[in-house]
C-alpha positions as YAML, in Angstrom:
chain: A
units: angstrom
residues:
- id: 1
  name: MET
  ca: [57.27, 19.32, -16.52]
- id: 2
  name: THR
  ca: [55.15, 18.05, -14.40]
- id: 3
  name: ALA
  ca: [57.04, 16.20, -10.94]
- id: 4
  name: PRO
  ca: [56.27, 12.01, -11.35]
- id: 5
  name: GLY
  ca: [53.76, 11.17, -8.33]
- id: 6
  name: LEU
  ca: [52.57, 14.63, -8.29]
- id: 7
  name: ARG
  ca: [49.49, 15.85, -9.68]
- id: 8
  name: PHE
  ca: [46.73, 18.72, -9.08]
- id: 9
  name: PRO
  ca: [44.05, 17.15, -9.93]
- id: 10
  name: ALA
  ca: [40.53, 18.54, -11.81]
- id: 11
  name: GLU
  ca: [37.78, 20.01, -9.94]
- id: 12
  name: TRP
  ca: [35.63, 17.47, -11.99]
- id: 13
  name: GLU
  ca: [37.48, 13.87, -10.32]
- id: 14
  name: PRO
  ca: [35.47, 11.96, -7.91]
- id: 15
  name: GLN
  ca: [35.29, 13.53, -4.24]
- id: 16
  name: SER
  ca: [35.05, 12.96, -0.41]
- id: 17
  name: ALA
  ca: [33.88, 15.90, 0.57]
- id: 18
  name: VAL
  ca: [33.19, 19.61, 0.52]
- id: 19
  name: LEU
  ca: [34.66, 22.09, 3.11]
- id: 20
  name: LEU
  ca: [33.05, 25.16, 3.85]
- id: 21
  name: ALA
  ca: [32.48, 27.21, 6.94]
- id: 22
  name: TRP
  ca: [29.17, 28.48, 8.82]
- id: 23
  name: PRO
  ca: [28.31, 31.73, 8.93]
- id: 24
  name: HIS
  ca: [27.58, 33.82, 12.24]
- id: 25
  name: GLY
  ca: [27.10, 37.23, 13.78]
- id: 26
  name: GLY
  ca: [30.83, 37.74, 13.70]
- id: 27
  name: THR
  ca: [31.56, 37.66, 10.09]
- id: 28
  name: ASP
  ca: [30.01, 39.85, 7.59]
- id: 29
  name: TRP
  ca: [27.55, 38.11, 7.21]
- id: 30
  name: ALA
  ca: [25.97, 39.29, 10.49]
- id: 31
  name: ALA
  ca: [23.57, 42.08, 8.86]
- id: 32
  name: ARG
  ca: [21.90, 39.72, 6.83]
- id: 33
  name: LEU
  ca: [22.70, 36.31, 9.39]
- id: 34
  name: THR
  ca: [18.74, 35.06, 8.81]
- id: 35
  name: GLU
  ca: [19.32, 35.60, 4.88]
- id: 36
  name: VAL
  ca: [22.63, 33.88, 4.62]
- id: 37
  name: GLU
  ca: [22.20, 30.71, 6.93]
- id: 38
  name: ASN
  ca: [18.79, 29.77, 4.26]
- id: 39
  name: SER
  ca: [21.29, 30.07, 0.99]
- id: 40
  name: TYR
  ca: [24.07, 28.25, 3.30]
- id: 41
  name: VAL
  ca: [21.00, 25.32, 4.22]
- id: 42
  name: ALA
  ca: [20.21, 25.58, 1.01]
- id: 43
  name: LEU
  ca: [24.09, 25.11, 0.04]
- id: 44
  name: VAL
  ca: [24.78, 22.34, 2.65]
- id: 45
  name: ALA
  ca: [21.65, 20.29, 1.03]
- id: 46
  name: ALA
  ca: [22.50, 20.09, -2.52]
- id: 47
  name: ILE
  ca: [25.90, 19.40, -1.61]
- id: 48
  name: THR
  ca: [24.72, 16.22, 0.57]
- id: 49
  name: ARG
  ca: [22.91, 14.70, -2.21]
- id: 50
  name: PHE
  ca: [25.99, 14.23, -3.89]
- id: 51
  name: GLU
  ca: [29.08, 13.65, -0.96]
- id: 52
  name: LEU
  ca: [29.86, 15.11, 2.17]
- id: 53
  name: ALA
  ca: [29.81, 18.05, 3.34]
- id: 54
  name: ILE
  ca: [32.36, 19.63, 6.05]
- id: 55
  name: VAL
  ca: [31.29, 22.64, 7.70]
- id: 56
  name: CYS
  ca: [33.78, 24.39, 10.12]
- id: 57
  name: VAL
  ca: [31.90, 26.32, 13.14]
- id: 58
  name: ALA
  ca: [33.57, 28.50, 15.48]
- id: 59
  name: GLU
  ca: [32.32, 27.05, 18.77]
- id: 60
  name: ALA
  ca: [30.11, 24.48, 19.81]
- id: 61
  name: GLU
  ca: [27.20, 26.48, 20.24]
- id: 62
  name: LEU
  ca: [27.65, 27.02, 16.75]
- id: 63
  name: GLN
  ca: [27.48, 23.84, 15.71]
- id: 64
  name: GLN
  ca: [24.50, 23.10, 17.57]
- id: 65
  name: HIS
  ca: [22.42, 25.84, 15.59]
- id: 66
  name: ALA
  ca: [23.63, 25.11, 12.33]
- id: 67
  name: ALA
  ca: [22.78, 21.48, 12.49]
- id: 68
  name: ARG
  ca: [19.28, 22.47, 14.23]
- id: 69
  name: LEU
  ca: [18.97, 24.73, 11.07]
- id: 70
  name: LEU
  ca: [19.77, 21.59, 8.20]
- id: 71
  name: GLY
  ca: [18.20, 19.15, 10.32]
- id: 72
  name: ALA
  ca: [14.63, 21.05, 9.97]
- id: 73
  name: ALA
  ca: [15.71, 21.04, 6.43]
- id: 74
  name: GLY
  ca: [15.76, 16.97, 6.00]
- id: 75
  name: VAL
  ca: [19.67, 17.53, 5.97]
- id: 76
  name: PRO
  ca: [20.89, 13.86, 7.03]
- id: 77
  name: SER
  ca: [23.26, 13.80, 9.97]
- id: 78
  name: THR
  ca: [24.93, 10.87, 8.63]
- id: 79
  name: ARG
  ca: [26.33, 13.37, 5.21]
- id: 80
  name: VAL
  ca: [27.80, 16.77, 7.93]
- id: 81
  name: ARG
  ca: [30.70, 16.93, 10.00]
- id: 82
  name: PHE
  ca: [31.38, 19.51, 11.80]
- id: 83
  name: ALA
  ca: [34.66, 20.63, 12.58]
- id: 84
  name: GLN
  ca: [35.84, 23.44, 15.19]
- id: 85
  name: VAL
  ca: [38.01, 25.96, 14.14]
- id: 86
  name: GLU
  ca: [38.62, 30.00, 14.39]
- id: 87
  name: TYR
  ca: [38.08, 31.95, 10.98]
- id: 88
  name: ASP
  ca: [37.44, 34.87, 9.76]
- id: 89
  name: ASP
  ca: [35.29, 34.92, 7.11]
- id: 90
  name: THR
  ca: [33.30, 31.86, 4.94]
- id: 91
  name: TRP
  ca: [35.44, 32.29, 1.53]
- id: 92
  name: LEU
  ca: [37.01, 28.41, 1.70]
- id: 93
  name: ARG
  ca: [37.88, 28.45, -2.12]
- id: 94
  name: ASP
  ca: [40.61, 31.17, -0.70]
- id: 95
  name: SER
  ca: [41.58, 29.85, 2.57]
- id: 96
  name: GLY
  ca: [41.56, 26.32, 1.93]
- id: 97
  name: PRO
  ca: [43.37, 23.64, 1.40]
- id: 98
  name: LEU
  ca: [44.80, 22.87, -2.62]
- id: 99
  name: THR
  ca: [45.39, 19.54, -2.96]
- id: 100
  name: LEU
  ca: [47.76, 17.75, -4.79]
- id: 101
  name: ARG
  ca: [47.68, 13.84, -4.99]
- id: 102
  name: ASP
  ca: [50.86, 12.50, -3.62]
- id: 103
  name: GLY
  ca: [51.72, 8.70, -4.38]
- id: 104
  name: ASP
  ca: [48.91, 6.67, -2.83]
- id: 105
  name: GLY
  ca: [48.33, 10.24, -0.69]
- id: 106
  name: PHE
  ca: [47.86, 13.79, -0.35]
- id: 107
  name: ARG
  ca: [49.85, 17.19, 0.02]
- id: 108
  name: LEU
  ca: [47.96, 19.82, 1.39]
- id: 109
  name: LEU
  ca: [49.07, 22.97, -0.08]
- id: 110
  name: ASP
  ca: [49.05, 25.68, 2.40]
- id: 111
  name: PHE
  ca: [49.36, 28.86, 0.75]
- id: 112
  name: ARG
  ca: [50.01, 32.41, 2.55]
- id: 113
  name: PHE
  ca: [46.52, 33.97, 2.67]
- id: 114
  name: ASN
  ca: [46.55, 37.33, 2.70]
- id: 115
  name: ALA
  ca: [42.35, 38.56, 2.01]
- id: 116
  name: TRP
  ca: [42.54, 39.35, -1.51]
- id: 117
  name: GLY
  ca: [45.87, 41.62, -1.23]
- id: 118
  name: ASP
  ca: [45.77, 43.22, 2.72]
- id: 119
  name: LYS
  ca: [41.67, 44.36, 1.80]
- id: 120
  name: PHE
  ca: [41.04, 43.14, 5.18]
- id: 121
  name: ALA
  ca: [41.80, 41.05, 8.73]
- id: 122
  name: ALA
  ca: [43.30, 37.91, 7.79]
- id: 123
  name: MET
  ca: [45.21, 36.23, 10.11]
- id: 124
  name: ARG
  ca: [42.87, 32.92, 11.47]
- id: 125
  name: ASP
  ca: [42.07, 32.04, 8.07]
- id: 126
  name: ASP
  ca: [45.15, 31.96, 7.21]
- id: 127
  name: ARG
  ca: [45.74, 29.38, 9.55]
- id: 128
  name: LEU
  ca: [43.24, 27.57, 8.95]
- id: 129
  name: VAL
  ca: [44.54, 24.86, 6.91]
- id: 130
  name: GLU
  ca: [46.99, 24.61, 10.17]
- id: 131
  name: ALA
  ca: [44.10, 23.95, 11.77]
- id: 132
  name: LEU
  ca: [41.97, 21.44, 10.16]
- id: 133
  name: VAL
  ca: [45.21, 19.65, 10.02]
- id: 134
  name: GLU
  ca: [45.89, 19.89, 13.87]
- id: 135
  name: GLN
  ca: [42.38, 18.04, 14.28]
- id: 136
  name: GLY
  ca: [42.86, 15.80, 12.19]
- id: 137
  name: ILE
  ca: [40.30, 15.59, 9.70]
- id: 138
  name: PHE
  ca: [42.68, 14.66, 6.30]
- id: 139
  name: ARG
  ca: [44.11, 10.85, 6.03]
- id: 140
  name: ASN
  ca: [47.15, 10.35, 4.18]
- id: 141
  name: ALA
  ca: [48.23, 13.94, 4.18]
- id: 142
  name: GLN
  ca: [51.37, 16.35, 4.20]
- id: 143
  name: ARG
  ca: [50.57, 19.48, 5.01]
- id: 144
  name: GLU
  ca: [53.04, 22.15, 2.82]
- id: 145
  name: ARG
  ca: [53.60, 26.09, 3.50]
- id: 146
  name: ILE
  ca: [53.67, 27.45, 0.91]
- id: 147
  name: ASP
  ca: [55.26, 31.73, 1.41]
- id: 148
  name: PHE
  ca: [53.22, 32.42, -1.55]
- id: 149
  name: ALA
  ca: [50.13, 34.87, -1.32]
- id: 150
  name: LEU
  ca: [47.42, 32.85, -3.90]
- id: 151
  name: GLU
  ca: [43.85, 31.87, -3.07]
- id: 152
  name: GLY
  ca: [42.15, 28.85, -4.90]
- id: 153
  name: GLY
  ca: [39.39, 31.12, -6.80]
- id: 154
  name: ALA
  ca: [42.57, 32.92, -9.13]
- id: 155
  name: ILE
  ca: [42.85, 29.05, -10.22]
- id: 156
  name: GLU
  ca: [41.57, 27.02, -12.52]
- id: 157
  name: THR
  ca: [43.48, 23.59, -13.46]
- id: 158
  name: ASP
  ca: [42.57, 21.17, -16.31]
- id: 159
  name: GLY
  ca: [44.26, 18.27, -13.91]
- id: 160
  name: ALA
  ca: [46.81, 17.06, -16.97]
- id: 161
  name: GLY
  ca: [49.29, 20.43, -17.06]
- id: 162
  name: THR
  ca: [47.45, 23.21, -17.88]
- id: 163
  name: LEU
  ca: [46.04, 26.37, -15.73]
- id: 164
  name: LEU
  ca: [44.79, 29.45, -16.31]
- id: 165
  name: SER
  ca: [44.39, 32.52, -14.52]
- id: 166
  name: THR
  ca: [44.65, 36.12, -14.37]
- id: 167
  name: TRP
  ca: [47.30, 38.47, -14.54]
- id: 168
  name: HIS
  ca: [45.40, 41.23, -13.34]
- id: 169
  name: CYS
  ca: [44.41, 39.59, -10.11]
- id: 170
  name: LEU
  ca: [47.68, 37.25, -9.74]
- id: 171
  name: HIS
  ca: [49.84, 40.56, -10.27]
- id: 172
  name: ALA
  ca: [48.09, 42.82, -7.79]
- id: 173
  name: ARG
  ca: [48.71, 40.29, -5.22]
- id: 174
  name: HIS
  ca: [52.72, 40.29, -6.67]
- id: 175
  name: PRO
  ca: [53.94, 43.23, -7.72]
- id: 176
  name: GLY
  ca: [57.71, 42.95, -7.61]
- id: 177
  name: LEU
  ca: [57.86, 39.99, -10.19]
- id: 178
  name: ASP
  ca: [57.62, 39.87, -13.70]
- id: 179
  name: ARG
  ca: [55.25, 36.84, -15.52]
- id: 180
  name: SER
  ca: [58.27, 34.38, -16.17]
- id: 181
  name: GLU
  ca: [58.58, 34.69, -12.17]
- id: 182
  name: ILE
  ca: [55.22, 33.64, -11.11]
- id: 183
  name: GLU
  ca: [55.08, 30.99, -13.38]
- id: 184
  name: ALA
  ca: [58.09, 29.82, -12.38]
- id: 185
  name: ARG
  ca: [56.67, 29.82, -8.44]
- id: 186
  name: LEU
  ca: [52.90, 28.14, -10.45]
- id: 187
  name: HIS
  ca: [54.84, 25.22, -12.11]
- id: 188
  name: ASP
  ca: [56.47, 24.65, -8.79]
- id: 189
  name: ALA
  ca: [54.27, 24.55, -6.41]
- id: 190
  name: LEU
  ca: [51.73, 23.71, -8.02]
- id: 191
  name: ARG
  ca: [53.50, 20.81, -10.67]
- id: 192
  name: GLN
  ca: [52.07, 22.40, -14.08]
- id: 193
  name: GLN
  ca: [53.31, 22.32, -17.40]
- id: 194
  name: ARG
  ca: [52.51, 25.49, -18.81]
- id: 195
  name: VAL
  ca: [49.88, 28.72, -17.60]
- id: 196
  name: LEU
  ca: [46.93, 30.01, -19.49]
- id: 197
  name: TRP
  ca: [46.84, 33.78, -18.87]
- id: 198
  name: LEU
  ca: [43.66, 36.33, -19.24]
- id: 199
  name: ASP
  ca: [44.36, 40.07, -19.51]
- id: 200
  name: HIS
  ca: [40.93, 41.04, -19.98]
- id: 201
  name: GLY
  ca: [37.58, 40.40, -17.58]
- id: 202
  name: ALA
  ca: [36.53, 41.78, -14.31]
- id: 203
  name: LEU
  ca: [32.98, 42.34, -12.69]
- id: 204
  name: GLU
  ca: [31.67, 45.07, -10.83]
- id: 205
  name: GLY
  ca: [30.97, 44.28, -7.32]
- id: 206
  name: ASP
  ca: [34.53, 41.43, -7.60]
- id: 207
  name: ASP
  ca: [37.21, 42.80, -5.16]
- id: 208
  name: THR
  ca: [39.68, 39.77, -5.48]
- id: 209
  name: ASP
  ca: [41.25, 41.38, -8.47]
- id: 210
  name: ALA
  ca: [39.23, 39.39, -11.20]
- id: 211
  name: HIS
  ca: [39.58, 35.76, -9.92]
- id: 212
  name: ILE
  ca: [39.46, 33.45, -12.75]
- id: 213
  name: ASP
  ca: [36.51, 31.23, -11.03]
- id: 214
  name: THR
  ca: [33.70, 34.16, -11.53]
- id: 215
  name: LEU
  ca: [34.87, 34.39, -15.49]
- id: 216
  name: ALA
  ca: [36.16, 30.98, -17.14]
- id: 217
  name: ARG
  ca: [36.54, 27.19, -15.79]
- id: 218
  name: PHE
  ca: [37.51, 24.29, -17.21]
- id: 219
  name: ALA
  ca: [34.82, 21.71, -17.88]
- id: 220
  name: ASP
  ca: [36.72, 19.52, -19.43]
- id: 221
  name: PRO
  ca: [40.53, 19.11, -20.81]
- id: 222
  name: ALA
  ca: [39.49, 20.98, -23.91]
- id: 223
  name: THR
  ca: [36.34, 22.56, -22.98]
- id: 224
  name: ILE
  ca: [36.01, 26.51, -21.11]
- id: 225
  name: VAL
  ca: [32.98, 27.27, -19.95]
- id: 226
  name: TYR
  ca: [32.91, 31.47, -19.45]
- id: 227
  name: GLN
  ca: [30.69, 34.22, -18.18]
- id: 228
  name: GLY
  ca: [29.92, 36.80, -21.75]
- id: 229
  name: CYS
  ca: [27.48, 39.70, -22.21]
- id: 230
  name: ASP
  ca: [25.35, 40.23, -24.55]
- id: 231
  name: ASP
  ca: [23.84, 43.73, -23.37]
- id: 232
  name: PRO
  ca: [26.37, 46.07, -25.76]
- id: 233
  name: ARG
  ca: [24.45, 49.04, -23.09]
- id: 234
  name: ASP
  ca: [26.14, 46.91, -20.42]
- id: 235
  name: ALA
  ca: [29.41, 48.15, -18.85]
- id: 236
  name: HIS
  ca: [31.08, 44.85, -18.62]
- id: 237
  name: HIS
  ca: [30.10, 43.93, -22.18]
- id: 238
  name: ALA
  ca: [33.41, 45.58, -24.09]
- id: 239
  name: GLU
  ca: [36.09, 43.91, -21.63]
- id: 240
  name: LEU
  ca: [34.03, 40.33, -21.22]
- id: 241
  name: GLN
  ca: [33.71, 40.54, -25.48]
- id: 242
  name: ARG
  ca: [37.78, 41.55, -25.08]
- id: 243
  name: MET
  ca: [38.44, 37.70, -22.75]
- id: 244
  name: ALA
  ca: [36.06, 35.97, -25.70]
- id: 245
  name: HIS
  ca: [38.28, 36.72, -28.00]
- id: 246
  name: GLU
  ca: [41.00, 35.65, -25.46]
- id: 247
  name: LEU
  ca: [39.58, 32.12, -24.84]
- id: 248
  name: ALA
  ca: [39.14, 31.69, -28.67]
- id: 249
  name: ALA
  ca: [43.06, 32.44, -29.11]
- id: 250
  name: LEU
  ca: [43.98, 29.60, -26.62]
- id: 251
  name: ARG
  ca: [45.20, 25.80, -27.72]
- id: 252
  name: THR
  ca: [44.65, 22.15, -25.99]
- id: 253
  name: LEU
  ca: [48.01, 20.69, -24.99]
- id: 254
  name: GLU
  ca: [47.57, 19.07, -28.05]
- id: 255
  name: GLY
  ca: [46.66, 22.37, -30.22]
- id: 256
  name: ASN
  ca: [43.75, 22.33, -31.19]
- id: 257
  name: PRO
  ca: [41.15, 25.59, -29.79]
- id: 258
  name: TYR
  ca: [39.04, 24.82, -26.48]
- id: 259
  name: ARG
  ca: [35.62, 23.73, -27.23]
- id: 260
  name: LEU
  ca: [33.75, 27.10, -25.55]
- id: 261
  name: PHE
  ca: [30.14, 28.07, -24.19]
- id: 262
  name: ALA
  ca: [28.95, 31.89, -23.04]
- id: 263
  name: LEU
  ca: [27.18, 31.66, -20.09]
- id: 264
  name: PRO
  ca: [24.29, 34.60, -19.57]
- id: 265
  name: TRP
  ca: [23.85, 38.52, -19.11]
- id: 266
  name: ALA
  ca: [21.99, 38.31, -15.50]
- id: 267
  name: LYS
  ca: [20.13, 41.67, -14.91]
- id: 268
  name: PRO
  ca: [22.52, 43.99, -13.37]
- id: 269
  name: VAL
  ca: [21.42, 43.34, -9.40]
- id: 270
  name: ILE
  ca: [21.74, 46.49, -7.14]
- id: 271
  name: ASP
  ca: [22.65, 46.47, -3.40]
- id: 272
  name: GLY
  ca: [22.39, 50.15, -2.42]
- id: 273
  name: GLY
  ca: [23.65, 51.80, -5.31]
- id: 274
  name: ARG
  ca: [26.34, 48.77, -5.38]
- id: 275
  name: ARG
  ca: [26.22, 46.78, -8.29]
- id: 276
  name: LEU
  ca: [27.12, 43.10, -7.45]
- id: 277
  name: ALA
  ca: [28.82, 40.35, -9.36]
- id: 278
  name: ALA
  ca: [26.59, 38.27, -10.03]
- id: 279
  name: SER
  ca: [28.47, 35.85, -13.01]
- id: 280
  name: TYR
  ca: [27.06, 32.23, -13.63]
- id: 281
  name: ALA
  ca: [30.65, 30.56, -14.18]
- id: 282
  name: ASN
  ca: [31.34, 30.72, -9.78]
- id: 283
  name: PHE
  ca: [29.12, 26.92, -9.92]
- id: 284
  name: LEU
  ca: [30.61, 24.51, -8.15]
- id: 285
  name: ILE
  ca: [31.28, 20.77, -9.56]
- id: 286
  name: VAL
  ca: [30.83, 17.73, -7.27]
- id: 287
  name: ASN
  ca: [30.09, 13.92, -7.42]
- id: 288
  name: GLY
  ca: [27.50, 13.40, -10.76]
- id: 289
  name: ALA
  ca: [26.39, 16.78, -10.13]
- id: 290
  name: VAL
  ca: [26.87, 20.53, -10.79]
- id: 291
  name: LEU
  ca: [25.88, 23.23, -8.48]
- id: 292
  name: MET
  ca: [24.79, 26.51, -10.23]
- id: 293
  name: PRO
  ca: [24.34, 29.67, -8.54]
- id: 294
  name: ALA
  ca: [20.80, 31.15, -9.54]
- id: 295
  name: TYR
  ca: [20.11, 34.82, -9.18]
- id: 296
  name: ASP
  ca: [16.01, 34.77, -9.32]
- id: 297
  name: ASP
  ca: [16.23, 36.08, -13.16]
- id: 298
  name: PRO
  ca: [15.31, 34.30, -16.18]
- id: 299
  name: ALA
  ca: [18.87, 34.06, -17.29]
- id: 300
  name: ASP
  ca: [18.69, 30.95, -14.56]
- id: 301
  name: ALA
  ca: [17.50, 28.74, -16.86]
- id: 302
  name: VAL
  ca: [19.65, 29.56, -20.32]
- id: 303
  name: ALA
  ca: [22.80, 28.77, -17.80]
- id: 304
  name: ALA
  ca: [21.51, 25.56, -16.50]
- id: 305
  name: ALA
  ca: [20.94, 24.63, -19.90]
- id: 306
  name: MET
  ca: [24.18, 26.01, -20.92]
- id: 307
  name: LEU
  ca: [25.63, 24.27, -17.67]
- id: 308
  name: GLU
  ca: [24.06, 21.09, -19.22]
- id: 309
  name: LYS
  ca: [25.33, 21.18, -22.07]
- id: 310
  name: ALA
  ca: [29.13, 21.31, -20.98]
- id: 311
  name: PHE
  ca: [28.84, 19.07, -18.54]
- id: 312
  name: PRO
  ca: [27.13, 15.86, -20.31]
- id: 313
  name: GLY
  ca: [25.33, 13.18, -17.99]
- id: 314
  name: ARG
  ca: [25.63, 15.46, -15.19]
- id: 315
  name: LYS
  ca: [22.24, 17.15, -13.11]
- id: 316
  name: ILE
  ca: [22.37, 20.92, -12.90]
- id: 317
  name: VAL
  ca: [21.39, 21.82, -9.27]
- id: 318
  name: GLN
  ca: [20.15, 25.43, -9.00]
- id: 319
  name: VAL
  ca: [21.30, 26.62, -5.48]
- id: 320
  name: PRO
  ca: [20.13, 30.76, -4.53]
- id: 321
  name: CYS
  ca: [22.69, 32.55, -4.46]
- id: 322
  name: ARG
  ca: [21.40, 36.03, -5.01]
- id: 323
  name: THR
  ca: [22.11, 36.86, -1.09]
- id: 324
  name: LEU
  ca: [25.36, 35.25, -1.19]
- id: 325
  name: ILE
  ca: [26.76, 38.14, -3.72]
- id: 326
  name: TRP
  ca: [25.85, 40.76, -1.17]
- id: 327
  name: GLN
  ca: [29.51, 40.44, 0.05]
- id: 328
  name: ASN
  ca: [31.26, 39.94, -3.11]
- id: 329
  name: GLY
  ca: [31.11, 35.96, -4.06]
- id: 330
  name: SER
  ca: [29.14, 32.83, -4.73]
- id: 331
  name: LEU
  ca: [28.80, 29.39, -3.86]
- id: 332
  name: HIS
  ca: [32.47, 28.51, -5.58]
- id: 333
  name: CYS
  ca: [34.15, 30.69, -3.37]
- id: 334
  name: LEU
  ca: [32.53, 29.60, -0.62]
- id: 335
  name: THR
  ca: [34.00, 25.68, -1.67]
- id: 336
  name: MET
  ca: [36.70, 23.93, -1.51]
- id: 337
  name: GLN
  ca: [36.21, 20.32, -2.48]
- id: 338
  name: LEU
  ca: [38.34, 17.51, -1.29]
- id: 339
  name: PRO
  ca: [39.35, 14.46, -3.46]
- id: 340
  name: GLU
  ca: [38.63, 10.84, -3.28]
- id: 341
  name: GLY
  ca: [40.57, 9.34, -0.50]
- id: 342
  name: LEU
  ca: [41.32, 12.20, 1.58]
- id: 343
  name: ILE
  ca: [38.77, 12.03, 3.82]
...
């Protein structure tokens, strides 16, 4: 059962800010840095329409550069706060803090980050939460280091004790643990009552071993939005159909089927012979809005209309992400929301 006073809030709950890290020549974005910075400017501009953006920068010169680009785009400086900190990469969904509400304060869960199963260098990313805490970025918060590999993109919570994840991803991080052992670690650390597992679902161009945030997302405790595929000729069709059947079989805590919204399938995006993971499920929920990845595809408008149905009362804001998926992730992967009162 959920411990008194400790709760893992859902993404749609009130936020104080969104955390992200600016790309630079020392990251994997170097080969297409100008294009990527244009996408970052659009992303920060979208975030700051609704709340504060906290932008990590590697050093003072990069901060000045990013501030100039954002200022030229009309982003109000009062809506942007910079934090100088070292990082290997910019996927803060996975290296940033997972925040629990702890009575009137917060607990920042600092899980071990090993770059998606030791695929890349990650020493500086693994220290990111600690470094931000040392700078005094957070208010009324206690950091808790957890020696268990877990990325924020690998889990979804409904804020009421249910966690959604993919078995392939968590098992890949912990091949020596069985399902019950991994569930016990998640229950204990994240104060969840239950874990719902998906055994199907994967996208080409995704190097995270099937992060849930590219596949299926809670919109409220009774609603799940997921990436569909309605093209039987596509290599993803059978696997995503199996995932859709799994989702239809899931039940809420009250024993009811979830309301399900299938997102459309974009045309294949190919880069150098490699297919990229153009998932519409990688959206970010902010105060009063949903920021949606757009891929310069006719399906963008269809995805926006579906998200309007799943998130009534919220604005749907399209953010250009075609360049971002070159590095195997989209806008949710780059960002981490911070609950109201943490900043």
